[in-house]
N, C-alpha and C positions, 0 to 999 in steps of 0.2 A: 380446497383452498385456491382462490384465484389471486394472482399477483399481477398488478399492472406493470410496475417498473421495478427492476432489481438491477443495481449496479454494484460492481465490486472492483477494488483495486488490490491486486495480489502483490503486496510488498514483501520484501525479504525478511522483514521483522514482524510485520503485522498485516493481516488481511482485513481490509475495511469493506463493510457492506452497508448499503442503504436499500432497504426494501420498502417500497411505497412510503418513503419519507422517514422510516425508522432506521436510525444509524446504530450500528454496533460493530465491534471488531474482535478479533481473536489472534493469538500468536500464530505465525506461519510455520507451524511445526507439526510433523506427523511421525508416528512410529508404528511399524507393523508388528503385530504379535500373533501367536498361534491361537487356535481355538482353545487348546488346553490352558494356555496362559490366561486367556480371557475368562474362562470358567473359574479361575482362582483369583481373579482380580478384585472382585467386590464382595464384601461380607454382608452388606445390607443395601437396600434401595437408596438411591441418591436423593438428597433433598433438592427441592426446586431451586433454591437460591444458590446452589453450587453446581448446577447442571453444566454450566459452561466450563467447569474445571474437570469434568469427568465424561467428556464426549468420546464415545466409541462407535464407529460405524462398521457395518458389514457390507461389502460389495461383492458382486459376482464378476469374476474375471474369466474371460472366454478360455484362457489357457490354463490358469492355475486354480480355477474354481473359487470357493468362498475365501475371502481375505478379510482379516480384522485389522482395523487401524485405530490407534489413539490419535486424537487430533486436538490442536490448540494447546491449552495449558497442561492437559494431561500428558502431552508428548514433549513439552518444552524442556523438561529436565532430563529426558532420556539421552543417552550417549549419542545416538544417531538421529535424534529428533530434529537437529539443526544442521544436518550434513549438507543441505543445499546451499548454505551460506558460504562455503569454502570455495566453490567454483561458480562461475556465471552459468546459471541453468536456464534452459529454454522453456519458457512458460507455456509454450504451445504443446509440450509433451510432458511437462513436469508432473510427477505423481503428487507432490506437495500441493500444487495448485488444485488438482482434481479432488483430492480427499478433503482439503479444507473447504473447498466450495460446497461439497455435499454435506459436510458436517455443519457448516454455518446455516444452511437451509434447514437442516434437521433441528438445530438449536432454535431457530426462529419459529418453526412449526410447533415444537414441543412447548415453547413459551406461550404462544398464542392459543394453542389447542392441546393442553396437556393430557386430556382424557382420550383423544382420538388416536386409535392404534393403527388405522389404515386409511390412507388418503391419497387422492390424486391432486397434485399441485400443478396448476397451469400458469405459466409465466408468459405474459404478452411480449415483454421486451426485457432482454438481458444485455447489459453493456459492460465492457471491461476495457483494459488498457494493456499496451505493451511498451516497454522502454525503447528509447531511440536506438541504443546499441544493438538491440535484437532485430528491429525492422531494417536497419541499415545493412545487416549481415545477409539479408535475403536478396534474391535476384530482383525483387521489386517490393516496395512497401505494401502494395495492395495484396500481393501473394501472402505475405506473412500475417497481415491483419486478418485476411480472410480465413487462414488456417486456424487462427485463434478463435475467431467467431464461430467457425464451423464446429469446433470442439464442443461448444456449449449449446448449439442448436440441436437438441437431442431429445430422445425419449428413453427413459431407463427406470429401473426399480432398484432400491437399496434399502437398508434398514439402519435405524438407530437402535443400538442394543444396550444402551446404558440402563441398568436396572431401575425400574420405576417409570421409565419413559420409553419403553420399547414400542416401536412403530415401524410399519412398512410404508415407504414413500414411493409413489409412482409419479415421476416428474416428466413434464412435457414443456419444453421451451419452444415457443412459436417463432420467435425472431431473436437473433443474437447479433451484436455488433461490437467491433473492437476498434479503438482509436489509439492515437499516439500520446503517451504520457508527456506532460509539459506543454506541448503544442495545444492539446485539448483544453488545458487549464485556462486558456484565454476566455472561454465562455464564462467562467466564474469571476474573472477580472472585470468583465463588461456587465454581467447581469447578476442579480441576486436569485435565490432559489424560486422566487415567484415570477421571474422573467422580467423584472423591472431593471432599467439601466441604472447602474450604480452612479452615485454623485461623483466619485473620484475617477470614473472612466474617461472623463473629458481630457485629462492630461495626456492620455495615450493617442489622442485623435490625430495628431500630426507628427508623432514620434515613432521611431522603431522601438520595439520592446524585445529584450532578451529574457527568456524564461530560463532560470538556472535551477534545475530540479535535482536535488541530491538525495538519493536513497541509500539503502544499506550497502549496495554493491557497486553502484555506478553514479556518475555525474552526467546528466543529460542536459544539453542546452538547445534552445530553439530560437531562431531569429524571426520575430513576427513583423509583418508590414504595418504601416501606420493604421490607426484605429483598430488595433488588435485583430487585423486580418491575418489569415493563415500564412504559413511559410510558403514561399514560391517554388523553391527547388530543393533537391536533396542536400545541396550545400548549405542550406539554412538550418540543418540539423547537425549537431556535433555531440559526440559522446566520449567520455573518458572513463577507463577502468584502471587507470594507473594507481589510484589509491582508493581502496574500498574501505568504508567506515568500519564495517564489521570485521574485516581482515586486520585493520589497524588496531582495533580493540582486542582482537584475539592475540595479536603479537604482544601488546602491552600486558595482557593477562599472563601469557606463558613466560614472558621475560621477567616480570616483576611482581605480579599480583596473584600467583597461583595459590598462595597461602590463604587468600581471602575469597576468591571466586572460583567455583568449580567448572563454570562454563561461561562462554562469551555473553549469553543472554543475561546472566545475573549481573555481570559487569555493566552491560548496556543499561539495564534497569537502574542500577545504582547511580550511574551518571545522570540519567534522566531525573531521578529523585532529588539530586543535589545540584543540578546545573544552575538553578535560579539563584542559589546562595553562593555558588562556586566555592563551597566549603565541604570538601569530600571526606567526611569523617565516617569511618567504618566502625560499626558496633558489633562486636562478637556476640552471637546469639547464645553461646554457652558460657563463656567466661565473663560476659558483660563488660569487657574492657573496650576502650575506644582507641582507634589508631587513625591519625590524620594522614590521608593519602593525597592531599591536594598537590603537594610538590612533585608527586609522581605523575598524576593524571593531567594537571593543567597544561604542562608543556606540550603534551601529545595533542591536546585539543587545539591549542594555539597553532601548532604546526599544521594540523589538518585544515583549519580555517584559512590560513595563509595560502596554502597550495590550492584549495578549492576556489578562493576568490580570484587568484591569478589565472586559474584555468578559465573561469567565466569571462574575465576581461579580455583574454587573448583569443577567444574562440571565433569571433567574427570581425571583419573589417568594415569600417564605415567611412563615409566621405566627410571632409571638412564642412562644418555647418550642420551636420545631422544632429538631431536630438535623439538620445538613446536612454531608455530606462531599463534598469536591471531589476527583475522581479525574482526574488529568492524564495523557492518553495521546496516542499518535500520534508520528510521526517527529520533528516539530519540538519537541514537549514533551520528548522524550528527549534531543534534541541540546542544547536550551537549558535543561535542568533547573536548573542552578546559577544561571542568571540569573533564572529564575522564582522559585526559592526565596529568593534574595537580596531580590527585590522584596517577596515575601510576608512575609518576616521584618521588613522595615522597615515594612510597612503594618499588620500584625496582631500583631507580636511573635512571637518564636521558638516559644513554647509552643503558641500557637493554630495557627500555621502548620504546625507539625510534627504536631499531633494531627488537624487537620481537612482537611489538603491532602496527598493521597497521590500519589506518583509511583511506580507499580509497576515492578519490575525488567522490563527488556525491554518497556517500555510500547508501543513502536512495533509489537510483534508481538501485542498483546492482541486486536486485532480478528480476526486470522487464527487465533489459538489458540481463540477463542470459536467461530469457524466450524468448526474441527476437532471441537470438543465436540458441536456441533449435528449434524455429519455422522455422528459415531459413534452418536449417539442415533437418527438416521434408520436407519442400518444395523442397529442392535439391534432396532428395531421391525419391520423387514423379516424378520429372522431369527425373531422371535417369531411373526409372522404365518404364516411357512412351517411352523413347528412345529405351530401350531394347525390348519392345513389338513390336516396329515398325521395328526392324532389321530382 
């Protein structure tokens, strides 16, 4: 199998992938099991339509030998499957990132070529991202971004061992690149996936733009120059880990909702399922009784939105007369959009909030859409170079 472009955004809740234009995602969860446990895990072969719920990969560790990992939905409910959300973890070394990366490719291959048990997968371009807080922590941005890219520019072999879809994958990534989350999203604000300039990009032409990217663990901000040009200095990047969305939800769960939710992922999913109606009614799967949790959940979401908006507004200074747009992206911004807008309307007035605060459609995918645009440009340059060499 040959893959031209593969881009991935390793979120703390969800891994987003786009492989040659095919978008799919999986929970960012892994759980290591023993070979004995694996052998007793499945009674029958897995059905194709539920493969994504039963991903198990076997990798070869230089020190520990063969290791088995549940990945995605299969690991999500495990006690330690979400351990990475409780601390800010370094994605350049994270095992969660590595295993979900391999599992997502195995899922893609098994879906496209279900009968092929051994294959070489060659990837021309792989692109991914790092959050602002992580690159700012390094001695230089370039150093941290390079270490992340180098991790994926590799040759290796591993196995998908889910019954019914067993296969050995030999992977070769020819070129890997890592960019900064948020700042990189400017490409998707200016261009569509076909490379055409967006109609609404005109408003950014003479204005500064602040990208406010809220993920599961951090809030990263970036100050873009007019016409969506890149940040000029390291001071144009700001990151806050004072309030982590997943940590806030976990505290809410352990303080008041442990009778309803056994882990933070189930609470996060419940909120996502009910946030549009803002009517948080829990239905007990055994007793079939209903309990309205709205008065417990809504104040926490209101408070989170207020702190997050104030954080974005206070991150950078501007001169009198400057025009500034705030673009709110990321999974948490999309989930809590109505709470964010409600606070902005009260703070600034509806007219100002509507004009200068933008919540793009599918804002949680903006980073990966931008990476796909960058990937296509890379491929186009390679094609042009090949043409020139033959002239």
